[in-house]
C-alpha positions in Angstrom: -83.8 -170.8 34.8 -83.3 -170.0 38.5 -84.7 -166.7 39.9 -82.1 -164.2 40.9 -81.9 -163.4 44.6 -82.4 -159.8 45.8 -79.7 -157.4 44.7 -77.8 -155.3 47.2 -75.1 -152.7 46.4 -72.3 -151.7 48.8 -70.6 -148.3 48.3 -67.5 -148.4 50.4 -63.7 -148.9 50.6 -61.7 -152.0 50.1 -60.0 -153.9 52.9 -57.1 -155.8 51.5 -57.1 -158.1 54.6 -60.6 -159.2 53.9 -62.0 -158.5 57.4 -64.0 -155.3 56.8 -65.0 -152.9 54.0 -66.2 -154.2 50.6 -64.9 -157.6 51.3 -66.9 -158.0 54.6 -70.0 -156.5 52.9 -70.0 -159.0 50.1 -69.5 -162.0 52.5 -72.3 -160.7 54.8 -74.6 -160.3 51.9 -74.0 -163.8 50.5 -74.4 -165.3 54.0 -77.8 -163.5 54.3 -79.3 -164.6 51.1 -78.7 -161.8 48.5 -76.5 -161.0 45.5 -73.9 -158.4 46.5 -72.5 -155.8 44.1 -69.9 -153.1 44.8 -68.8 -149.6 44.1 -65.3 -148.9 45.5 -64.7 -145.4 46.9 -61.2 -146.1 48.2 -58.5 -148.7 48.3 -56.6 -149.5 51.6 -53.5 -151.4 52.5 -54.9 -153.0 55.6 -54.3 -156.1 57.7 -54.9 -157.4 61.2 -52.5 -154.8 62.6 -54.0 -151.7 61.1 -54.3 -149.5 58.0 -50.9 -148.8 56.3 -52.3 -146.7 53.5 -55.5 -145.4 51.9 -56.1 -144.0 48.4 -59.4 -142.4 47.3 -60.6 -143.2 43.8 -61.4 -140.4 41.3 -65.1 -139.3 41.2 -65.5 -140.4 37.6 -64.5 -144.0 38.5 -67.0 -144.1 41.4 -69.7 -142.7 39.1 -68.9 -145.1 36.4 -69.1 -148.1 38.7 -72.4 -147.0 40.1 -74.1 -146.4 36.7 -72.7 -149.6 35.3 -74.3 -151.7 38.1 -77.6 -149.8 38.7 -78.5 -149.1 35.1 -78.0 -152.7 34.0 -78.5 -155.0 37.0 -80.7 -152.8 39.2 -80.7 -152.7 43.0 -83.1 -153.6 45.8 -81.1 -152.0 48.7 -77.9 -150.0 49.2 -75.3 -149.9 52.0 -72.7 -147.2 52.3 -69.5 -147.5 54.3 -66.1 -145.7 54.0 -66.6 -142.5 52.0 -63.2 -141.0 52.7 -63.7 -137.3 52.1 -66.2 -134.5 52.0 -65.9 -134.5 48.2 -66.6 -138.2 48.0 -69.6 -137.9 50.3 -71.1 -135.4 47.9 -70.4 -137.6 44.9 -72.1 -140.5 46.6 -75.0 -138.5 47.8 -75.7 -137.2 44.2 -75.6 -140.8 43.0 -78.0 -142.0 45.8 -80.5 -139.4 44.8 -80.8 -141.0 41.4 -82.0 -144.3 42.8 -85.6 -145.4 42.1 -88.0 -144.3 44.8 -88.3 -146.7 47.7 -84.9 -148.3 47.5 -83.7 -148.6 51.1 -80.3 -147.1 52.0 -78.4 -148.3 55.1 -75.7 -145.8 56.1 -72.7 -146.9 58.2 -71.0 -143.6 59.1 -67.5 -145.1 59.2 -64.9 -142.7 60.6 -62.1 -144.9 62.0 -61.0 -148.5 61.6 -61.1 -151.1 64.4 -57.5 -150.2 65.1 -58.2 -146.4 65.4 -56.9 -145.4 62.0 -58.8 -142.6 60.3 -61.0 -143.6 57.4 -62.8 -140.3 57.0 -61.3 -136.8 56.6 -61.8 -134.6 59.6 -64.0 -132.2 57.7 -66.2 -134.8 56.1 -68.6 -135.8 58.9 -70.4 -132.5 58.5 -70.9 -133.4 54.9 -72.2 -136.9 55.9 -74.7 -135.2 58.3 -75.9 -132.7 55.6 -75.8 -134.9 52.5 -76.1 -138.6 53.5 -78.1 -138.7 56.7 -81.3 -137.3 55.1 -81.1 -140.1 52.5 -80.7 -142.9 55.1 -83.4 -145.4 55.7 -81.3 -146.8 58.5 -78.3 -145.1 60.1 -76.0 -147.3 62.1 -73.5 -145.3 64.2 -71.4 -146.9 66.9 -70.7 -144.9 70.1 -67.6 -143.4 68.6 -69.4 -142.2 65.5 -72.7 -141.1 67.2 -71.6 -137.7 68.5 -69.6 -136.6 65.4 -72.4 -137.6 62.9 -75.1 -135.9 65.1 -73.0 -132.8 65.8 -73.4 -133.4 69.5 -71.0 -134.6 72.3 -72.6 -138.1 71.9 -72.9 -138.6 75.7 -76.7 -138.2 75.5 -77.5 -141.0 73.1 -81.2 -140.3 73.1 -80.6 -136.7 72.2 -78.2 -137.6 69.4 -80.6 -140.1 67.9 -83.4 -137.5 68.0 -81.1 -135.0 66.3 -80.4 -137.5 63.5 -84.0 -138.3 63.1 -84.8 -134.6 62.8 -82.0 -134.4 60.2 -83.9 -136.8 58.0 -82.8 -140.3 58.9 -85.7 -142.8 58.8 -84.3 -144.9 61.6 -81.2 -144.7 63.8 -79.6 -147.8 65.2 -77.2 -146.8 68.1 -74.8 -149.7 68.4 -73.6 -150.6 71.9 -70.7 -152.8 71.1 -68.3 -150.4 72.7 -70.1 -150.5 76.0 -69.1 -152.7 79.0 -71.3 -155.3 80.6 -72.4 -158.9 79.9 -74.8 -157.8 77.1 -74.2 -156.1 73.8 -77.3 -153.8 73.4 -78.2 -151.9 70.3 -81.1 -149.4 70.4 -83.2 -148.7 67.3 -84.8 -145.3 67.3 -87.7 -144.3 64.9 -90.4 -141.8 65.0 -92.4 -142.8 68.1 -90.5 -146.1 68.4 -87.6 -147.2 70.6 -86.6 -150.8 70.6 -83.6 -152.6 72.2 -81.8 -155.6 70.7 -79.5 -157.5 73.1 -77.2 -160.5 72.9 -74.7 -162.0 75.3 -71.3 -160.3 74.8 -68.9 -162.8 73.3 -65.5 -163.2 75.0 -63.6 -162.7 71.8 -61.2 -159.9 70.8 -61.4 -160.8 67.1 -64.1 -158.4 66.0 -62.7 -156.7 62.9 -65.5 -155.9 60.5 -68.5 -155.8 62.9 -70.0 -152.5 61.7 -69.6 -153.3 58.0 -71.1 -156.8 58.5 -74.1 -155.7 60.5 -75.0 -152.8 58.2 -74.7 -155.1 55.2 -76.9 -157.8 56.9 -79.6 -155.1 57.6 -79.5 -154.1 53.9 -79.8 -157.7 52.9 -82.9 -158.3 55.0 -84.5 -155.0 53.8 -83.9 -156.2 50.2 -85.6 -159.4 51.1 -88.7 -157.5 52.2 -88.3 -157.3 55.9 -89.4 -154.2 57.7 -86.7 -152.2 59.5 -87.3 -153.6 63.1 -87.4 -157.2 61.7 -84.3 -156.6 59.5 -82.3 -155.3 62.5 -83.4 -158.3 64.6 -82.3 -160.8 61.9 -79.0 -158.9 61.4 -78.4 -158.7 65.1 -78.7 -162.5 65.4 -76.3 -162.9 62.5 -73.6 -160.5 63.8 -73.8 -162.0 67.3 -72.9 -165.4 65.9 -70.2 -164.0 63.6 -68.5 -162.1 66.5 -68.7 -165.2 68.8 -67.0 -167.2 66.0 -64.4 -164.6 65.2 -60.9 -166.1 64.7 -57.3 -165.1 64.9 -55.6 -164.0 61.7 -52.2 -162.4 61.4 -50.6 -160.7 64.4 -53.5 -158.4 65.5 -57.2 -158.3 65.5 -58.8 -161.0 63.5 -62.1 -160.8 61.7 -65.6 -161.9 62.6 -66.6 -165.2 60.9 -69.0 -164.3 58.1 -69.5 -168.0 57.4 -70.2 -169.1 60.9 -73.6 -170.6 60.1 -72.1 -172.7 57.3 -69.3 -173.9 59.5 -71.6 -174.7 62.4 -73.5 -177.1 60.0 -70.3 -179.0 59.0 
């Protein structure tokens, strides 16, 4: 009998177009050597042009999915994404608190889609800051999310990261993908640690799913036993290749290529 790979659970919304959300998470997990499992918080009607609709699932359905997976299969790491509302944030936080000690949690504080469509209610980021941030092993805000999740203006990135560490996050990875310049630079902040990860910026507009994919890859490497800086380094290499290989799909923004390593070997 073959040994099972590490088990990683994503708690997030569905992307019917397959570029982001639960679908991207599971692809990223498979590509990075773990068994992906899912708890859906919301369903979206979504494609390369944007989000046409979103429906939050009832709390009891989310709780049932979580208990079904965790109580039987178990979990080696968790990644959270779209949490939709303040009420859902609290439901998920309560579930995360029941995890066995030491299970790493990667939190992607998703607030808007790649197209600018809202994926988190306006009053919910405060709940994320109060309920989810203290549970995060690694928090992965982009530059749009950094200020709202920290409760600052976001312009002083170092200050925002410090605020989030003081709020209880173990590590804060400030993603620089929205910056200009030839390099995409992400900065990992820990207690007494600051480390930069850079890669050449790909000349490719098809970048749907970057945040979901990166956070899921970090969770995968944590489940495989990497420490946080090493997990971020491995995930950064993976997402850089996936962005460079992103492809057109539909009439708008196409997805990153989660299978770029497999295709490069063909």
